[in-house]
C-alpha positions as CSV (number, residue, x, y, z in Angstrom):
1,X,-29.0,-7.2,-14.4
2,X,-30.5,-9.6,-11.9
3,X,-29.5,-9.7,-8.5
4,X,-28.5,-13.4,-8.9
5,X,-26.4,-12.5,-11.9
6,X,-24.8,-9.3,-10.0
7,X,-23.8,-11.8,-7.1
8,X,-22.4,-14.5,-9.2
9,X,-18.8,-14.9,-8.3
10,X,-19.1,-13.2,-5.1
11,X,-18.9,-16.3,-2.9
12,X,-15.4,-15.5,-1.5
13,X,-17.4,-12.6,0.3
14,X,-20.5,-13.9,2.2
15,X,-21.3,-11.0,3.9
16,X,-22.0,-9.4,0.5
17,X,-24.5,-12.0,0.0
18,X,-26.1,-11.4,3.3
19,X,-26.4,-7.7,2.3
20,X,-28.0,-8.7,-1.0
21,X,-30.6,-11.0,1.2
22,X,-31.4,-8.1,3.3
23,X,-31.7,-5.5,0.6
24,X,-34.3,-8.2,-1.2
25,X,-36.1,-8.9,1.7
26,X,-36.7,-5.3,2.9
27,X,-37.5,-4.2,-0.8
28,X,-37.1,-0.7,0.3
29,X,-38.8,2.1,-2.1
30,X,-36.1,4.1,-4.1
31,X,-33.2,1.9,-3.3
32,X,-31.2,0.2,-5.8
33,X,-30.0,-2.9,-4.4
34,X,-27.5,-3.8,-7.5
35,X,-26.2,-0.2,-7.1
36,X,-25.6,-0.7,-3.5
37,X,-24.1,-3.9,-4.0
38,X,-21.7,-2.5,-6.5
39,X,-20.9,0.2,-4.2
40,X,-19.9,-2.6,-1.5
41,X,-17.9,-4.5,-4.0
42,X,-16.0,-1.5,-5.3
43,X,-15.3,-0.8,-1.6
44,X,-14.0,-4.2,-1.2
45,X,-11.6,-4.0,-4.3
46,X,-10.2,-0.3,-3.1
47,X,-9.1,-1.9,0.1
48,X,-7.6,-4.7,-1.8
49,X,-5.8,-2.6,-4.0
50,X,-4.7,-0.4,-1.1
51,X,-3.3,-3.2,0.5
52,X,-1.6,-4.2,-2.5
53,X,0.0,-0.8,-2.7
54,X,1.0,-0.9,0.9
55,X,2.6,-4.2,0.2
56,X,4.6,-3.2,-2.6
57,X,5.9,-0.5,-0.8
58,X,7.1,-2.6,2.3
59,X,8.7,-5.0,-0.3
60,X,10.8,-2.0,-1.8
61,X,11.4,-0.7,1.8
62,X,12.7,-4.3,2.7
63,X,14.7,-4.8,-0.5
64,X,16.6,-1.6,-0.2
65,X,17.3,-2.1,3.5
66,X,18.6,-5.3,2.7
67,X,20.8,-3.9,0.1
68,X,21.9,-1.2,2.2
69,X,23.1,-3.8,5.1
70,X,24.8,-6.0,2.2
71,X,27.1,-2.7,1.3
72,X,27.6,-1.7,4.8
73,X,28.9,-5.4,5.5
74,X,31.1,-5.0,2.4
75,X,32.6,-1.8,3.6
76,X,33.3,-3.2,7.0
77,X,35.2,-6.2,5.5
78,X,37.5,-4.0,3.4
79,X,37.9,-1.4,6.3
80,X,39.0,-4.5,8.4
81,X,41.6,-5.6,5.5
82,X,42.7,-2.1,5.3
83,X,43.8,-1.8,9.2
84,X,47.1,-3.3,8.3
85,X,48.3,-1.0,5.8
86,X,50.4,2.1,6.8
87,X,47.8,4.5,5.4
88,X,45.4,2.9,7.7
89,X,44.5,6.0,9.7
90,X,43.7,8.3,6.9
91,X,41.8,5.8,5.0
92,X,39.8,5.1,7.8
93,X,38.9,8.6,8.7
94,X,37.8,9.4,5.1
95,X,35.8,5.9,4.8
96,X,34.1,6.8,8.2
97,X,33.2,10.3,6.5
98,X,31.7,8.4,3.5
99,X,30.0,5.5,5.4
100,X,28.4,8.4,7.3
101,X,27.3,10.3,4.2
102,X,26.0,7.2,2.7
103,X,23.9,6.4,5.8
104,X,22.5,9.5,5.5
105,X,21.3,9.1,1.9
106,X,20.3,5.7,2.9
107,X,18.0,6.8,5.6
108,X,16.5,9.5,3.3
109,X,15.8,7.2,0.5
110,X,14.1,4.8,3.0
111,X,12.1,7.4,4.1
112,X,11.3,8.6,0.6
113,X,10.1,4.9,-0.2
114,X,8.0,4.6,3.0
115,X,6.3,7.7,2.6
116,X,5.7,7.2,-1.4
117,X,4.3,3.8,-0.3
118,X,1.9,5.4,2.2
119,X,0.8,7.8,-0.3
120,X,0.1,5.5,-2.8
121,X,-2.0,3.5,-0.5
122,X,-3.8,6.5,0.8
123,X,-4.7,7.7,-2.9
124,X,-6.5,4.6,-3.5
125,X,-8.7,5.1,-0.5
126,X,-9.0,8.7,-1.2
127,X,-10.1,8.3,-4.9
128,X,-12.9,5.8,-3.5
129,X,-13.9,7.9,-0.8
130,X,-15.0,10.6,-3.2
131,X,-16.5,8.2,-5.5
132,X,-18.6,7.2,-2.5
133,X,-19.6,10.4,-2.0
134,X,-20.8,11.0,-5.6
135,X,-22.7,7.5,-5.3
136,X,-24.4,8.6,-2.1
137,X,-25.3,11.9,-3.3
138,X,-27.2,10.0,-6.2
139,X,-28.8,7.2,-4.3
140,X,-30.5,9.8,-2.0
141,X,-31.9,12.0,-5.0
142,X,-35.7,11.0,-5.1
143,X,-36.5,9.0,-8.2
């Protein structure tokens, strides 16, 4: 594949064009400019995927947090309406216990969502780093 074809569609990343020009100008023996360019493209794609994973995790976290807040507001409204009843004290004690239990469960769930999002993004980066190590070994071997 020619360098020009390799770089077609890379206009969104002008620094890759600069890298290609530098590699062609230096014409280093034993350096595969196309492989180097592909390596850099994959690194950028990996960063994009890691950012997507992080974004999806944050989005899920925000959605869950909003759901929790809506539930809490609904419970508070119900508790205020119940204050006028004769059984209010016993109901309030039980409702308070349930809210504490629910808050703890919600906190655990939010923590799990955040940890999963972080792990997903990190996994994408780790996989690419492993691939980079393999590529580096191949590029450094004499031909």
